[in-house]
C-alpha positions as CSV (number, residue, x, y, z in Angstrom):
1,M,6.9,-16.6,-11.3
2,R,8.9,-13.5,-10.3
3,L,7.7,-11.6,-13.3
4,L,4.1,-12.6,-12.6
5,I,4.3,-11.4,-9.0
6,L,6.0,-8.1,-10.0
7,A,3.5,-7.4,-12.8
8,A,0.5,-8.1,-10.6
9,S,1.6,-6.1,-7.6
10,T,2.7,-3.2,-9.8
11,A,-0.6,-3.1,-11.7
12,A,-2.6,-3.3,-8.4
13,F,-0.8,-0.5,-6.6
14,F,-1.0,1.6,-9.7
15,N,-4.6,2.2,-8.8
16,L,-4.0,3.1,-5.2
17,Y,-2.8,6.7,-4.9
18,Q,-4.0,8.2,-8.2
19,L,-5.3,11.4,-6.7
20,Q,-2.5,12.3,-4.3
21,A,-0.5,14.4,-6.7
22,I,-3.4,16.1,-8.5
23,Y,-4.8,18.5,-6.0
24,P,-4.6,21.4,-8.5
25,W,-6.9,19.4,-10.8
26,L,-9.3,18.5,-8.0
27,S,-9.6,22.1,-7.0
28,L,-10.1,23.2,-10.6
29,R,-12.6,20.5,-11.7
30,F,-14.6,20.0,-8.4
31,D,-13.6,23.1,-6.3
32,A,-12.3,20.6,-3.7
33,S,-11.0,21.8,-0.4
34,L,-7.9,20.3,1.4
35,T,-10.2,18.2,3.6
36,Q,-12.2,16.9,0.6
37,A,-9.0,16.0,-1.1
38,G,-8.1,13.9,1.9
39,W,-11.5,12.2,1.8
40,L,-10.9,11.3,-1.9
41,N,-7.5,9.8,-1.1
42,M,-9.2,7.9,1.8
43,A,-12.0,6.3,-0.3
44,T,-9.9,3.5,-1.9
45,L,-8.2,2.7,1.3
46,F,-11.5,2.5,3.1
47,G,-12.9,0.1,0.5
48,M,-9.8,-2.1,0.9
49,M,-10.3,-2.1,4.6
50,L,-13.8,-3.3,4.3
51,T,-13.2,-6.0,1.7
52,A,-9.7,-7.4,2.6
53,P,-10.8,-9.8,5.4
54,F,-13.1,-11.6,3.0
55,A,-10.8,-11.5,-0.1
56,S,-9.6,-15.1,0.5
57,R,-13.2,-16.3,0.6
58,L,-14.2,-14.4,-2.5
59,T,-11.3,-16.0,-4.5
60,R,-11.4,-19.4,-2.9
61,G,-11.3,-22.2,-5.5
62,A,-9.9,-19.9,-8.2
63,T,-6.2,-19.8,-9.2
64,P,-4.3,-16.7,-8.2
65,G,-3.9,-16.0,-11.9
66,R,-7.7,-15.9,-12.5
67,A,-8.3,-13.8,-9.5
68,M,-5.7,-11.3,-10.7
69,L,-7.1,-11.2,-14.2
70,L,-10.7,-10.7,-13.1
71,G,-9.7,-8.0,-10.6
72,L,-7.5,-6.1,-13.1
73,G,-10.2,-6.3,-15.7
74,I,-12.7,-4.6,-13.4
75,L,-10.0,-2.0,-12.4
76,I,-9.5,-1.1,-16.1
77,M,-13.2,-0.3,-16.4
78,L,-13.1,1.7,-13.2
79,N,-10.3,3.8,-14.6
80,G,-12.5,4.5,-17.6
81,A,-15.3,5.5,-15.1
82,L,-12.9,8.0,-13.5
83,A,-12.3,9.6,-16.9
84,L,-16.0,10.2,-17.2
85,S,-16.8,11.2,-13.6
86,P,-18.5,14.6,-13.6
87,W,-18.9,15.2,-9.8
88,L,-16.9,14.9,-6.6
89,S,-19.4,12.4,-5.2
90,T,-19.1,10.0,-8.2
91,T,-15.4,10.2,-8.1
92,W,-15.4,9.2,-4.5
93,L,-17.7,6.2,-5.3
94,V,-15.4,5.1,-8.1
95,R,-12.4,5.3,-5.8
96,L,-14.3,3.3,-3.2
97,A,-15.1,0.6,-5.8
98,Q,-11.4,0.4,-6.7
99,G,-10.7,-0.3,-3.1
100,I,-13.3,-3.0,-2.9
101,V,-11.7,-4.9,-5.9
102,L,-8.0,-4.4,-5.1
103,P,-7.7,-6.8,-2.1
104,C,-8.6,-9.8,-4.4
105,V,-5.5,-9.0,-6.6
106,I,-3.2,-8.3,-3.7
107,T,-4.3,-11.4,-1.7
108,A,-3.7,-13.5,-4.8
109,C,-0.1,-12.2,-4.9
110,V,0.5,-13.0,-1.3
111,A,-0.9,-16.5,-1.8
112,L,1.7,-17.0,-4.5
113,V,4.4,-15.8,-2.1
114,A,3.2,-18.2,0.6
115,S,3.5,-21.1,-1.8
116,A,7.3,-20.8,-2.0
117,K,9.1,-24.1,-1.5
118,S,12.0,-22.7,0.5
119,E,12.9,-19.7,2.7
120,R,15.3,-18.4,0.1
121,Q,12.6,-18.6,-2.6
122,R,10.1,-16.9,-0.3
123,A,12.6,-14.1,0.4
124,H,13.1,-13.4,-3.3
125,W,9.4,-13.5,-4.0
126,V,8.7,-11.1,-1.2
127,G,11.3,-8.8,-2.7
128,C,9.5,-9.0,-6.1
129,F,6.1,-8.3,-4.4
130,V,7.4,-5.3,-2.5
131,A,9.4,-4.0,-5.5
132,G,6.1,-4.1,-7.4
133,T,4.3,-2.2,-4.6
134,I,7.0,0.5,-4.8
135,L,6.9,0.8,-8.6
136,G,3.1,0.7,-8.7
137,S,2.7,3.2,-5.9
138,T,5.3,5.6,-7.4
139,L,3.6,5.4,-10.9
140,S,0.2,5.9,-9.2
141,R,1.4,9.2,-7.8
142,F,3.6,10.3,-10.7
143,Y,1.7,9.2,-13.8
144,P,-1.7,10.8,-13.2
145,G,-0.1,14.2,-12.5
146,W,1.8,14.1,-15.7
147,A,-0.9,12.5,-17.8
148,L,-3.7,14.9,-16.7
149,D,-1.5,18.0,-17.4
150,A,-0.6,16.6,-20.9
151,L,-3.9,14.9,-21.9
152,G,-6.6,16.4,-19.8
153,W,-8.7,14.7,-17.1
154,S,-10.4,12.2,-19.4
155,G,-7.4,11.5,-21.6
156,G,-5.1,11.0,-18.5
157,F,-7.3,8.3,-16.9
158,I,-8.0,6.6,-20.2
159,S,-4.3,6.3,-20.8
160,G,-4.0,4.8,-17.3
161,A,-6.6,2.2,-18.2
162,A,-4.5,1.4,-21.3
163,L,-1.4,0.8,-19.2
164,L,-3.4,-1.5,-17.0
165,A,-4.5,-3.4,-20.1
166,L,-0.9,-4.0,-21.0
167,A,-0.2,-5.4,-17.5
168,W,-3.3,-7.6,-17.9
169,L,-1.8,-9.1,-21.1
170,V,1.5,-9.8,-19.4
171,I,-0.2,-11.6,-16.5
172,F,-2.4,-13.5,-18.9
173,V,0.7,-14.8,-20.8
174,Q,2.5,-15.7,-17.6
175,T,-0.4,-17.6,-16.1
176,R,-0.6,-19.6,-19.3
177,R,3.0,-20.5,-19.1
178,L,3.2,-21.3,-15.3
179,D,1.4,-24.1,-13.4
180,V,-0.3,-22.0,-10.8
181,M,-2.6,-24.0,-8.5
182,P,-5.7,-22.6,-6.6
183,A,-4.8,-20.9,-3.3
184,Q,-5.4,-23.0,-0.2
185,G,-8.6,-22.1,1.4
186,S,-10.4,-23.1,4.6
187,T,-14.0,-24.2,5.2
188,E,-13.8,-23.2,8.9
189,A,-16.0,-20.3,10.1
190,F,-14.7,-16.8,9.7
191,V,-14.9,-16.1,13.4
192,T,-12.9,-19.3,14.3
193,L,-10.1,-18.3,11.9
194,L,-10.2,-14.7,13.2
195,K,-9.7,-15.9,16.8
196,R,-6.8,-18.1,15.7
197,A,-5.1,-15.3,13.8
198,L,-5.3,-12.9,16.6
199,A,-4.1,-15.5,19.1
200,E,-0.9,-15.9,17.0
201,R,1.3,-13.2,18.4
202,R,3.5,-12.8,15.4
203,L,0.4,-12.1,13.2
204,A,-1.1,-9.7,15.8
205,M,2.1,-7.7,15.8
206,A,2.2,-7.7,12.0
207,F,-1.3,-6.4,11.9
208,C,-0.5,-3.6,14.4
209,I,2.7,-2.6,12.5
210,G,0.8,-2.7,9.2
211,F,-1.8,-0.2,10.5
212,A,0.9,2.2,11.6
213,L,3.0,1.7,8.4
214,L,0.3,2.8,5.9
215,F,-1.0,5.4,8.4
216,T,2.5,6.9,8.1
217,Q,2.9,6.6,4.4
218,S,-0.6,7.8,3.6
219,A,-0.4,10.8,6.0
220,I,3.0,12.0,4.8
221,F,2.4,11.6,1.1
222,T,-1.1,13.1,1.2
223,V,0.2,16.1,3.1
224,L,3.2,16.3,0.8
225,G,1.0,16.7,-2.3
226,L,-1.0,19.4,-0.6
227,R,2.1,21.2,0.7
228,L,3.8,21.3,-2.7
229,A,0.7,22.8,-4.3
230,Q,0.9,25.8,-1.9
231,A,3.5,28.6,-1.4
232,P,6.4,28.7,-1.4
233,F,6.5,25.7,-3.8
234,E,3.3,26.2,-5.9
235,Q,4.0,23.2,-8.0
236,S,1.7,21.9,-10.8
237,S,0.3,18.4,-10.7
238,A,3.0,17.2,-13.1
239,Q,5.7,18.7,-11.0
240,I,4.3,17.2,-7.8
241,G,4.2,13.8,-9.4
242,L,7.9,14.1,-10.3
243,V,8.8,14.4,-6.6
244,Y,7.4,10.9,-6.0
245,L,9.9,9.4,-8.4
246,A,12.4,9.8,-5.5
247,C,10.7,6.7,-4.1
248,L,12.2,4.5,-6.9
249,P,15.7,4.0,-5.2
250,A,13.8,2.1,-2.5
251,I,13.5,-0.7,-5.1
252,A,17.2,-1.4,-4.8
253,A,17.0,-1.7,-1.0
254,V,14.0,-4.1,-1.3
255,V,15.7,-6.3,-3.9
256,A,18.8,-6.5,-1.6
257,S,16.6,-7.2,1.5
258,P,16.9,-11.1,1.2
259,W,20.6,-10.7,1.9
260,F,19.8,-8.8,5.2
261,Y,17.5,-11.5,6.5
262,R,19.7,-14.5,5.8
263,H,19.6,-16.7,9.0
264,R,18.1,-13.8,11.0
265,S,14.7,-13.0,12.5
266,E,12.8,-9.8,11.6
267,A,12.9,-8.3,15.1
268,P,16.4,-6.6,15.1
269,F,15.6,-4.6,11.9
270,F,12.5,-2.8,13.0
271,L,14.0,0.0,15.1
272,P,16.8,0.8,12.5
273,F,14.2,1.1,9.7
274,V,11.9,3.3,11.9
275,G,15.0,5.5,12.6
276,V,15.6,5.9,8.8
277,V,11.9,7.1,8.5
278,W,12.3,9.8,11.1
279,L,15.7,10.9,10.0
280,S,14.3,11.4,6.5
281,L,11.3,13.3,7.8
282,G,13.6,15.6,9.7
283,M,15.4,16.5,6.5
284,A,12.2,17.8,4.8
285,G,12.7,21.6,4.9
286,E,11.6,24.5,2.8
287,R,14.0,23.7,-0.1
288,Y,13.0,21.5,-3.0
289,V,16.2,19.4,-2.8
290,S,15.5,18.6,0.9
291,I,12.0,17.4,0.0
292,L,13.5,15.1,-2.7
293,L,16.1,13.6,-0.3
294,A,13.4,13.2,2.4
295,V,11.1,11.4,0.1
296,G,13.9,9.0,-1.0
297,G,15.0,8.1,2.5
298,F,11.4,7.9,3.8
299,S,10.5,5.4,1.0
300,V,13.5,3.2,1.8
301,G,12.6,3.0,5.5
302,T,8.9,2.4,5.0
303,Y,9.2,-0.2,2.2
304,L,11.9,-2.1,4.1
305,L,9.5,-2.3,7.0
306,Q,6.9,-3.6,4.5
307,T,9.2,-6.5,3.6
308,L,9.4,-7.4,7.2
309,T,5.6,-7.5,7.8
310,T,5.1,-9.4,4.5
311,R,7.5,-12.0,5.7
312,M,5.7,-12.3,9.0
313,V,2.3,-12.7,7.4
314,S,3.5,-15.3,4.9
315,K,4.7,-17.4,7.8
316,A,1.3,-17.8,9.4
317,Q,1.1,-21.1,11.2
318,H,-2.5,-21.5,12.5
319,V,-4.5,-20.0,9.6
320,P,-4.1,-20.1,5.8
321,A,-1.7,-17.4,4.5
322,A,-4.4,-16.0,2.2
323,F,-6.7,-15.4,5.3
324,A,-3.9,-13.9,7.3
325,S,-3.1,-11.7,4.3
326,G,-6.7,-10.5,4.1
327,L,-6.7,-9.5,7.8
328,Y,-3.3,-7.8,7.4
329,L,-4.5,-5.8,4.4
330,S,-7.6,-4.7,6.3
331,C,-5.5,-3.3,9.2
332,Y,-3.0,-1.9,6.7
333,Y,-5.5,0.0,4.7
334,A,-7.5,1.0,7.8
335,G,-4.4,2.8,8.9
336,G,-4.0,4.4,5.4
337,A,-7.7,5.6,5.4
338,V,-7.4,7.1,8.9
339,G,-3.9,8.6,8.1
340,A,-5.0,10.3,4.9
341,T,-8.1,11.8,6.5
342,L,-6.5,13.0,9.8
343,A,-3.4,14.3,8.1
344,A,-5.4,16.5,5.7
345,L,-7.3,17.9,8.7
346,C,-4.1,18.5,10.7
347,F,-2.4,20.1,7.7
348,S,-5.3,22.5,7.1
349,R,-5.1,23.7,10.7
350,W,-1.4,23.4,11.8
351,G,0.5,22.8,8.6
352,W,3.5,20.4,8.2
353,P,4.4,20.4,11.9
354,G,0.8,19.3,12.7
355,A,1.1,16.3,10.3
356,L,4.4,15.3,11.8
357,A,3.0,15.5,15.4
358,L,0.1,13.2,14.2
359,V,2.5,10.6,12.8
360,G,4.6,10.8,16.0
361,A,1.6,10.2,18.2
362,A,0.6,7.2,16.0
363,H,4.1,5.7,16.4
364,L,4.1,6.0,20.2
365,A,0.7,4.4,20.4
366,T,1.8,1.5,18.2
367,L,4.9,1.0,20.3
368,G,2.8,0.7,23.4
369,V,0.6,-1.9,21.8
370,L,3.6,-3.9,20.5
371,L,5.2,-3.9,23.9
372,A,2.0,-5.2,25.4
373,L,1.8,-8.0,22.8
374,W,5.5,-8.8,23.3
375,Q,5.1,-9.0,27.1
376,G,2.0,-11.3,26.6
377,R,4.0,-13.5,24.3
378,R,6.9,-13.8,26.9
379,Q,4.4,-14.7,29.7
380,Q,2.8,-17.3,27.4
381,D,6.2,-18.8,26.6
382,T,7.1,-18.9,30.3
383,A,3.8,-20.6,31.2
384,C,4.5,-23.3,28.6
């Protein structure tokens, strides 16, 4: 089961950030501006935001394995479509279509995590899921930059489709070997389930944190790719992609995370992990080595935060975990879409300091909302 979850989450997230490191190619092929590059990065996140709340309904009655295989099959074809895309507008539409399909694969992964028989098993499966998101996200940023420089636009994306086909075969073999039952669904009205999910304070807090989390990641990594393409760095797409390999050490932290959470709640870990994020951002100076160290530390902090929110969502009490996951993903990727777009705008006007100010403002706003939710929960507990 661990290999299945790892392979599926890696393959899904491989599609997510494919254009972040290839601004030189976007400029050459489509004459794209910095703002247009931000819109291209936003397209997939926007599609995920729209589809994620309904992903559990779309896959209801199907096994998670079938949902994964169907979703990845469509994503393979969409990677082929990217290879043939002649215009900026068609590239945006293909990226949007990728975002529409992705929640079905990711929701199926979270449904498997929620089916864990014990808290220890859940912790290990969460670690595999988040490790897959790190590996897939890193490859999503690194591989296209390298492949396009080596094989050209069409060859690079066709080779990406081939890698997804290998992942499809691994998942197919694993689902044949494992007894994976259909995810639990619900016949209740969407609005009824939505009200229940929002009334569950733990879930409401997870949704809020998820929005801020991908807002932060998407903003920083989008701007980082744009920054490295300009002076004084002036890196090629392949060189920009290499920087994102500094995210990989975060896998070790995520794999070790079950040890952190033994017999503990999530709450004490949030502020230390946020502190790691800002300490890392403060290290990102004008030297290439400082950028690498900042990316490594930033990834550790943000992905450890993701293990916390994934645990919170998988513990949903009043709605099915698949439905809670869909809502979480909608908030998560809404944050990513907004972050990518606003960060590109801020960077084009005020540079790196403008992007950091944007992220700081988002974190302060999130803190205010979380304090309000926490206070409401305390009052609710007192009334009871």
